[in-house]
C-alpha positions in Angstrom: 0.0 0.0 0.0 0.9 3.6 -0.1 0.9 4.6 3.6 4.2 6.6 3.3 2.9 8.6 0.3 1.1 11.8 0.9 -2.6 11.5 -0.1 -2.6 14.9 -1.9 0.3 13.8 -4.1 -1.5 10.6 -5.2 -3.1 10.2 -8.5 -6.8 9.4 -8.8 -6.1 5.8 -9.7 -3.7 5.5 -6.7 -6.3 6.9 -4.4 -9.0 4.5 -5.7 -6.7 1.5 -5.3 -5.8 2.6 -1.7 -9.5 3.0 -0.9 -10.2 -0.5 -2.4 -7.5 -2.1 -0.2 -8.9 -0.3 2.9 -12.4 -1.5 2.2 -11.1 -5.0 1.5 -9.3 -5.1 4.8 -12.4 -3.8 6.6 -14.5 -6.7 5.1 -11.8 -9.2 6.2 -11.9 -7.7 9.7 -15.7 -8.0 9.8 -15.5 -11.6 8.7 -12.8 -12.4 11.2 -14.8 -11.0 14.1 -18.0 -12.8 13.0 -19.9 -9.6 12.1 -20.6 -10.9 8.6 -20.8 -14.4 7.1 -18.5 -15.8 4.5 -21.2 -15.4 1.9 -21.7 -11.7 2.8 -18.0 -11.1 2.7 -17.7 -12.8 -0.7 -20.6 -10.9 -2.2 -19.5 -7.5 -0.8 -15.9 -8.1 -2.0 -17.1 -9.1 -5.5 -19.4 -6.0 -5.7 -16.7 -3.7 -4.5 -14.2 -5.1 -7.0 -16.7 -4.7 -9.9 -17.8 -1.2 -8.9 -14.3 0.1 -8.5 -13.1 -1.6 -11.7 -10.3 -3.5 -10.0 -9.1 -6.4 -12.1 -7.5 -9.5 -10.6 -7.5 -8.4 -7.0 -10.6 -10.1 -5.6 -8.8 -13.0 -4.0 
């Protein structure tokens, strides 16, 4: 990820990818803590991936 890079200096694509990874981690945390089921996690991750246009990152 781009934690050491200043947000303001990031491109639109870099910001989108960073937001995607943050959301992906949040879904993983929810799953780990039992807040959502595996099916909910998988559906949400799929939908997030499609809506953000991220290719090859779902797994």
